[in-house]
N, C-alpha and C positions, 0 to 999 in steps of 0.2 A: 579513418578512425572517427570520421562523422557517424559511421554506422553504429560504433561501438558506444559513443555518446547517446546516441538515440536508443539503442538497447538498453543501456544502464539505466536512462530515464524511465524507459517503458517498463521495465522488470521492476523498478522500485516503485513505480506508482500502482503497478498491478499488485506488487506485494502490499502494499498499503491498503487497496480495494480488498483483497482477499482476507487480510487480517481483520479490516472492519466487517465485513460480512459474516467471518468465522466468530469475531467477538459479539455480534448482533445475535446469531444462533445460539451461542452459549449463553448470554444473557437471558434470552427467550427460554431456554431449558431451565435456566436457575429461577426465572419468574414463575414457571409452571409449577415447579415442584416445590419451591420453597416460598416466594413471596405472595402468590396467588392465595393459597390457603391461610396465610397470615392475614392478608388483606380482608380475606371473607370473614374470619373470625373476628378481626378489630371492628368492623362494620357491624357485624351482628351484635355485638356487646352494646354499641352505639343505639342501634334501633331497639334493642330491648330495654335500655336505660330510658328512652324517650316513651315506650311504651309503659313501662313501670311508673314513670313520672305520672303519666294520665291517669292510670289506674289509681294511683295512690292519693292524687288531688283531683277529685273529679269536678271541683269548682272552678278549674282553669279554664279559659277559653280555647277550646281545641284548635280553631281555625287560627287564631291570632298565635297561638304558641307554635304551631308548626310554620307559620309565615315567619315568625322569628328565627326558628331552627334553619329555614331555608336561606335567610339572610347570611348566615354565618358558614356557609359553603355546603349545602345539602340540597339535592333534588329529593322531592317526595311526591308520592302517590298515595292516595287514601280513598279506599273504595268499602262500602259497607254492605251487608248481605243483600239489599234491595238494588245494589247495582249503582248507587250514587257514587259518582267520582269527583275527586278534587285534586288538582295539582298546586303544588308550591316551589317557588323557585323558578329556576331555568327549565323550560320545556324540554322534553326528551325527542331526541331525532327520530326514535321508532318507539311508538306507544304501543306495540303490540304485545299482548300478554293473553295468555289462554286462560279460559274461564275455570278451567280444572285447577290451575295456579291458584287462582283467587279462592275458589273454594278451598283448597288445602290448606291455605293461610287461615281462612275466616274459621276453619275447623279447629283453630288452636295450634298448628304446626309452623316451624320456621322454613320458609323457603331461602336457600343458598343460591342465588342466581349468579353471584360472581363467582363462587366455586364452580358451579356447573356450566359456566359459559364455555362456548365451543373453545377447543385448545387451537386457537389461531395465534398468530404473532403477539407478543406481549403489546404492541402497540395498539392492536384491535381489541385485545382482551382487556386492558387497562382502561383505555380511552374510550371504548365503545359507548356512546351516550344512547343505551337502549333500556327500556323498560324491563327487558329481559335479564339485564346485567345488573340486578339490584338484590337487596336484601329484604325479604318480607317476613314481618312478625304479626302475631295477632294483637290487637288493642280493643280494649273494652272501655266505652265512655258513655256514662250515663245509661248503665245496663243495656248498651248497645254495641254490639261486635262490628269491629272494622278490621280491615286488611291493610297495614302500612308498609309501604315498599319505599325503600330509602337508597340512595347511593351518593357518595361526593360529588360535588360540583366540579370537575377537573377543571374546566375552563376558568371559572372563577377563582380557583385554588392556584393554578400553576399556569395561568395565561402568560404572565410576564416571563415565568422560567422557559415557557415555550419558545418565546422570540430570543431570550437570553442563550439558552442552549442550541438553538438553531443558529445564532450568530457566531457562537464559540465554534460549532461545528464547520460552518462554512469558512469562517476565518482560519480555522487549524488546516482545513484542505487546503485553501490557497495558499497559504505560508508554506505549507508542507511541499506542495508542488514547485513552489518559488526555490526554497531552499534546496530541493532535490536536483533542479536545474542547474543551479549555480554550484553546489557542492559537487555534482558529477563533472561539471567542467574542470573543477579543481583536482578532481582525483583522475580524470582521463588526460589532462595537459600534459604531465610528465611522461605518459605512455605514447603520447601523440609526439614529444620531443624525441624520444627514443627511436621511433619508427624514422623520423627524418635522419637521426643519427645513423640508423642502421642502413638507410639509403647511402649516406655518405660512404660510409664503410664498403658498401658493395661497389663504389665507384672509385675504389682505392684512396679516398681521403679520410685519413687516420686521425687528423686533427678535430675532433667532434669537441664543440663547446656545450657542455651540458652543466648547469647549476644543481649542485648538490646542497639543499637546504632542509630536505626532509629528513627524519629519522625514523621512517617506518619501513615496511616492505618494499614500498617503491623506492625510498632512498638508497636500501640496501641494493636492489635492483640496479640502480643508477650507477653505484659505485662500482659493482661487479661489472657493468658493461665500460666502465671506463679503464678497468683493469684489463679486461678483454681486448679493449682497443689499442692500448700499449702494447699488449702481448703481440697482437696481430701486427702492429708496425715494426715491432722487434723482428717478428718472424719473416715479414717483408723484406726488412734490411738484410737479415741473413740470407733470405734467397737471392736478392739482388747480388751480394757479395759472394753467394755461391757460386752464381753463373758467371760472374767476372773472373773470379778465380780458377774456376774448372776450365774456362774458356784459355786462360794465360797457361795454366799448367798442360793443357792439351796441345794448344798451339805452338807453345814454345820448343818441344821435342819435334813436332813435325816440321816447323820451320828450320831446325838443324839438320833434320833428315834431308830434307828437301835439298838444302844447302850444300851438305857434303856429298849428296848423290849427284849434284851437278858437277861437284869438284871431281868425282870418280870418271866423269864422262871424258875429262881432259887426258889425252893419251901422253901427254909429257910430264906427267907426275911420276916420281920414284915409287919403287916397290914399297919403302918404308913408308912413305906419306899414305900410299895407298891402303897399306895395313891399319895405319893410325886413323884414317878416316872411317875405315870399316868398324874398327874398334868403338869409335865415337857414335857411330849409328846404329851399332848394336847396344851400346850402353843406353841411347835414347829410347829404342825399342823396349829395352827392361824397364824402363822407367814409365813407359805408357802401359806396359803390361802391368806393373805392380799398382799403378793407379786404377786401371781397371780392375784387378781383382779387389782392391779396398772398396771400390764403389759398389761392387757386387756384393761383398761382405755386409758393407753397412746397410744395403738395401735389405738383405736377407734378416739382418738383425732388426731393421725398423719394422719389417712385416711380422716379427715375432714367430718367424718360421721355427719350426721343430728342427734347428740344426744343433742344439746342443745334446752331447751324447756324455751322460754324467759317468764317472767311474771312479773308482777309489785309487789314488795313485800317490806316489812319494814326491812331494813338491820339491824337496831339497834335491834329490837325485835329478829331478826333471831341471832344476835350475842349474846344476853343474854341467849337465849335457850342453846347455846354452851357452855357458860361459866358455866351455872348451871350444865351442864352434865360433866364438868372438876373439878367442886367444892370439890368433895371428895379427887381426886388426888392432887389437889392443896395444901389443909389441911394436906394431908398424908406427904408431902414433906417440910412442913413448909413455903411455898412460900406466899408472901404477893401479892394478886391480886388487882388491882385497875383498874377501868374503867369509860369510860364517852362515854354512849351509847345512844344518842338522837334518836328519831323517824324520820328516814328519808328513803325515798321510792325511790328505783331504779328499772331499768327494766334489769333483767337477768335471768340465770338459778339458782334457789335457791340450787338445790342439788349440781350443780358443785361449786358454789362459797361457799357453806358450807365445801367442800372439800378443798377449799382455805384457809378457817379461821380455819378448824381442823387441818390442816397440820401446819400453822404458831405457833398456840397455843401450840400444841403437843410438837412442837420443842424448844418452849420457855421453857415449862416444862422440857423436857427431859435434854437441856443443859445447865440448870439454876444452880446455886451454892445454897448450902444448905441455908435455910432462906433469899434466894434472893427476887426479886420482878420482877412483870410483870405488865406493864401499856398497857392498849388497850383503844383506842379512835377513834371515829369516826368524820369526820369533813365535812360539805356541802361547797363545794368551787365552787358552781354555776353549771358548766358544768359538773363537775365530783365530785365524793365522794372519800375522802381520809380515808384509814382504816389503823391505825398504830398499830404495836406491838413491844414494847420496853421490854428488859430484861436485867438482871445483870447477863448474863450466860457466858460462857467458851470465847464467840468472836471467832474471825477469824482473821488471818493474810490476808493481801492485796493479796497474791497469791492464797489463799484460796477463796477470795471473787470472783474472776473472773472465777471460775469454779462450784461455788455451785448450779448452774441450770442444770450442766451436768447430764447426766443419771448415777446412780450407784456411782457418786462421792460422797465420804465422808470424811470430815477433818480428817487429822491423829490423832488430838487428840479426835476426836469422836470416832475413831475405837479402841485406846488405853484404851479409858473409857470403851470400850464395851457396849455402848448404843445402845439399840435395834433399828435397823432401816435398810431400803433396799437401801437407797439413790436416790430413785425414787421420794420421796414427793416434793421437790422443783421444780423438772422439771415437774411435773403434776401441780404444783401451777402455774409456768411460762407459760405453755400452755393454761391452762384454762383462765388466766388474758389476754394473748394475744388474744383469742377467742372472748373476751368481748371488745376488742378494747382499754384494759389499759395497764398499764406497772407498774413495781416494782422497788422501789428504796431501796438499801440495804445500810447500815451504820453499821460498826462493829470495835471493838478495841479488840485485844487479852487480855483476863482475865479482860475486864472491862463489855462486853456486846453488843448486836446486836438490831438493830432497822430495822424492814421491814415495808415500807410504800407502801400499794397497792391504786392506783388510777384507780376508775372504773367510765367511763363515765355514767352519770346519765340516 
C-alpha cells in the first residue's frame, strides 16, 4: 500500500506540473495572439503623444522633458540624423539596433518593435529589456528630426509584483505538495485498512474491525466489505455444519450396518432375527443411497447443469399420481388426506417438480400427528400456479423457519423424534423452484402445523 501512496503522490504532483506547463503554454499563445498587439498599440499611442507634445510645444526643454517621462516608468532612446544618441531612464540590457531601423523612423515611419519582436515565450517577449523591443516614432524638435524609441520600464513598474508573484507561486507549490502528501494519506488509509482486513479474511478471521465514518465511495466500499465478511462467516459456519451433519448422516447408517453385520456372523441367532437384521441393513443401505442421490442432484443443480427438460404437462394429474402412490402410507398412519387437484397445465420439468411435490408430501406425512390431516390444493392464478400443502403436524418455531432451506438443517424437534431424513429435501425443493422462476411461502406454528405454498409461473 506504500507503493500506492507513493504512486498517488507522484501522479498528483505530475498532474500539477503538467497542468502548470499547459497553462503556461496557453497563456503564451493568448499573449502572442491578443495581448502583444494590444501592448504594441498602447505604447505606440503613448510614444506618439510624447512626440506630438514636443512638436506642439517647441519651447519645452527636450532633455528635461524626456528625463521626466523616464522617471514615471519608461526607458527612452533618442537619436538624431547625425547619429547623436541619448538614453533616459534605466539602461537597456541589449542596445543593439540596426541603422536601417533608425533611418526608417527618421524618415517619418513608426517602428513596431514590440509587435515584431521574435515569438518567444511571453516571459522573454514581454520582459526582454532590449532596444529592439521598443516603439519608435519620428520626433521634430526645433526644426531637427529625431527618432524616439520608448518601452515601459518593467523593472520599475513591476519589480515588487515580481517578488509577490514569485512568492505566491513558490508558496502555492509548497503548500500544494504538503496538502497532496497528507490528503493522499487520508485517502489511502481506508484502502490500507481494507488490505489488512482482506488478509485477516484470507486467514479465516472473519471478525474484522473497520470503522465506517466516510460517506463517499470508500465508505460504501467498506460497508460492502463488512457485508461480504459477514456473508463469508455465515458460509463458513454453514460449511462446518455441513461437514458435521454429513459425517453424522453417513457414519450413523454405516455403524448400524457394521453392527448388524457382526450380529449376522453369530450362528446361534434365529432365522427370524436374521431376517430382521438383514431388513435393517437394507434399510440403512437405502438411506445411504437416497442421501447420495440427493447430494448428486444438489451438485448438479448448483452447477446449473442443463438437467431441466421442460415440457407442458397436467400438474393436477401429476399430483394425483403422487397422492395415489402415498395412499397406503397415509392410511397406515391414520392421516386424513383431502385434496383439490383441478386439471391445470404448466410448462416445466415434470421429473424435478415431482421431486418437489414428493418432498413436501413426505414431510407432511412424516412430521404429522397421529390421526392428523393433510390438505393439498392447486389454484390457477393467471400467470402462475399456486400449489399448497397444509398439515396438522409438529410445526416449527420462527427461528427454525429461517433455516429450513439450509442444507442438512433439521429442526431439533425433528431430530429428537428420530424421524428419518437427511436435511437435504427442502434445500432441493427451494433450488428446483428457483430454477423454475418460482418461490415458496412457508407459514408454521409449533404444535399446530405447517403450510407450504409453491408458486410456479405457468
